N, C-alpha and C positions, 0 to 999 in steps of 0.2 A: 913072647908077649903078643896078646891079641891085637888085631887090627881095629882101629876106631874109625867109624864112618861119621863124618860131621857134615852138616848142611850149612849153606849160607844162612845167616840170620841177621835180623835187624828190627828196628821199630816199625810200626805201621807206616809212618811217613817214609822211612827208608825203603820199605817193600813197595809202596805205591809208586815210587819213582824209578823202580828197577824193572827192567824187562829181561826175564831169564830165558835161557835156551829152551826149546821144546822138550818137555818131560822133566825139566829141572824142578827141584823142590827147594823152597826156602821156608824159614821159620819166622813168624811174626812174634817178636818177643813182647809186644804191647798186649796183644790179644791172646797169646799162647795158642796160635793156630798155625796150620801148615798152608802153604800156598803152592799150587802147581802151575808151572809156567808153560806157555804155548809158543814162545819165541816171538810173539808180536804184541801181546796185551801187557801194558804197564801194570805192575803189581800182581800179575797172574790171577788165578782163580782161587779164592779163599775156601778152604775146607773148614767147615764150622765144627765146633765141639758138639758132641752128642747131646749134652745138657744145656747148650747155649740157648738163650732167648734170641730169636731172630725177628726182625721186622721185614714183612713181605709186602712189597709195593709193586703192583702191576705184575703179579706172578700167577701162573697157572699151575695148580696142583693137580696131578693126576692120581686119582684114587687115594686121597689122603685120609688119615684117621686123625681127627682133631677132637680132643676131649675137653668139654666145657670151656670153650674160648670166650673171651670178653672182646666184643667187637664194638669199636667206635667208628662213627662215620656211616655213610650210606652203604647198604649191602644189598646185592641182588642174588636171589637163588633161582636157578634156571629149572630146577626139578622140584615139584611140590609133593614128592612121595615121602617126605620125612617130617616129623614133628618139629615145630619151631615155637619156642616159648619166649614171649616178650615179658621180661621181669618188671618193667615199669611202663605203664601206659597212661599218660595224663590227659589225653584228649587233644593235645597239640603236637605231641611226639609219639612215636611208636609204630605200630603195624600199618603198613601201606599195602594195598592190593592194587596192582596196576597203576601205581603212582598216586592213588587216592587214599588219604588218611582215614582209617576206620576209627570212628569216634564212639561206637557202641562197645559196651562191655561184652565179655564172653557170655554172660548170663542172658543179656538182651539178644544177642545173635542166636543163642540156642533156643529161644522162644520161637523163632521162625523155622526151626527144623521141622520138616514135615508139612508145612503150610502149603496148600495147593491153590490158594486163591490167587487171582490175577491182580495186577496193580489197580485196575478199574474196580474190581470187587472190594479190595481193601479201602479204596477211596470212598465207597458208599458209607463207610463208618466214620468219615471225617466229621468232627463236631459232636459226635455221640458222647454223652457224659455219664451214662449209666447203662445197665444191662439191657440190651436190645430186646430180648425175649420178654422181660418184665414190662417194657414199654408197650410191646405189641399186645401182651395179655391185658394190660390196663385199658388200652384202646378198644380191644375186642369186648371186654366186659361192659364198658360204657356204651359201645355201639349196640350191644344186645339189650341193655337197659332202655336205651332210647327207642329201639325197635319195639320192645314190649309195651312201652308207654304209649307209643303211637297206635299199636294194634289194639290195645286194651282201652284206649281212650281215656 
């Protein structure tokens, strides 16, 4: 007859109150997971199922691959080398750069791409309500007409 190897087992509550010997394995019958014990930690260390959904709180992931996550709460990315898409941007929530909420749309931001004017140069146009060149052309034509009228008497 073959030898049967059986591990300690119990509910999550029972496992949480049990401190196993170093290297001992127990089975959590509530979560259907294994627990590895170190001789000092009550409940041991839970080994998750490969398909289990896990909540990560204050964890550091080293080189993770996370496909299409849904993130709720504040998030900080320390490396700007990757694309980041904000699915909903309502002007009061959404993308923040350096802690400042970006209220412009992507189309509005893209209008500024390639602009070489300084802040002072852009402020010269403050209050302008129509095409600047058209205004200059109109003034030049009127000035020329006035100069001709004066010269021709």
